[in-house]
C-alpha positions in Angstrom: 91.6 128.4 93.9 89.7 126.6 96.6 88.3 123.2 97.5 89.8 120.1 96.1 92.0 122.1 93.6 93.5 124.0 96.5 94.0 120.7 98.5 95.9 119.1 95.7 97.9 122.2 95.0 98.7 122.7 98.7 99.9 119.2 99.0 102.0 119.7 95.8 103.7 122.7 97.4 104.4 120.8 100.6 105.8 117.9 98.6 108.0 120.3 96.7 109.3 121.9 99.8 110.0 118.6 101.5 111.6 117.3 98.3 113.9 120.3 98.1 115.0 120.0 101.7 115.6 116.3 101.3 117.6 116.9 98.1 119.8 119.5 99.9 120.3 117.0 102.7 121.3 114.3 100.3 123.7 116.6 98.5 125.3 117.9 101.7 125.7 114.3 103.1 126.9 112.9 99.7 124.5 110.1 100.3 122.0 109.6 97.4 120.9 106.1 98.3 117.3 107.3 98.9 117.1 109.1 95.5 114.3 106.8 94.2 112.0 107.8 97.2 113.0 111.5 96.7 112.1 111.2 93.0 108.7 109.7 93.7 108.0 112.5 96.2 108.8 115.1 93.6 107.1 113.4 90.7 103.9 112.2 92.3 103.7 114.9 95.0 104.9 118.0 93.3 104.4 117.5 89.6 101.4 115.1 89.6 99.4 116.9 92.3 100.1 120.3 90.9 98.8 119.2 87.5 95.8 117.6 89.1 95.1 120.7 91.2 95.2 122.9 88.1 92.8 120.5 86.3 90.3 120.7 89.1 90.7 124.5 89.2 90.0 124.7 85.4 87.0 122.2 85.6 85.0 123.3 88.6 82.2 120.8 87.9 84.7 118.0 88.3 86.1 119.5 91.5 82.7 119.8 93.1 82.0 116.1 92.8 82.2 113.5 95.6 84.6 111.6 93.4 87.1 114.5 93.5 87.1 114.3 97.3 87.6 110.6 97.2 90.3 111.1 94.7 92.2 113.5 97.0 91.9 111.1 100.0 93.1 108.1 98.0 95.9 110.0 96.3 97.1 111.7 99.5 97.2 108.4 101.5 99.0 106.8 98.5 101.7 109.4 98.6 102.1 109.3 102.3 102.6 105.5 102.1 104.6 105.1 98.9 107.5 107.5 99.8 108.4 105.9 103.2 107.6 102.6 101.7 110.3 103.1 99.0 112.7 104.1 101.8 111.9 100.9 103.6 112.3 98.8 100.4 115.7 100.5 99.7 116.8 99.7 103.2 115.5 96.2 102.9 113.3 96.5 105.9 110.0 95.7 104.2 107.9 96.4 101.1 104.4 96.4 102.5 104.1 100.2 102.6 105.5 100.6 99.1 103.1 98.0 97.8 100.1 99.6 99.6 101.1 103.1 98.5 101.6 101.9 94.9 98.2 100.4 94.8 96.6 103.5 96.2 98.5 105.8 93.9 97.4 103.7 90.9 93.8 103.7 92.2 94.0 107.5 92.5 95.1 107.8 88.9 92.2 105.5 87.8 89.8 107.7 89.7 91.3 110.8 88.0 91.1 109.1 84.6 87.4 108.4 85.2 86.9 112.0 86.3 88.6 113.4 83.2 86.5 111.0 81.0 83.2 112.0 82.7 84.0 115.7 82.3 85.4 115.6 78.7 82.6 117.7 77.2 
């Protein structure tokens, strides 16, 4: 595994590790108020990025495209914004990061859908 597939899978593993540590912290403190942010980190970061990384590994022609690199950049920034954005929204200190992260996360999935469609043969 290398290139974009490794980037996605690497970020997936980092997301899983952060999610696990965060989950242990929530359990130890008996404070699960940030569970929605934790869930998004695990679902988008670990599960989503791992699946995307495997896809790019299995379809090297898709991974070698400029669109794949743009996809990674958009998706990574989306994740980095959406998780703290959800924390801010839950703490009622603002929703701007959550909104920006949501839009970028959606855009990343649209880019991925186009990539899958173009490489369907």
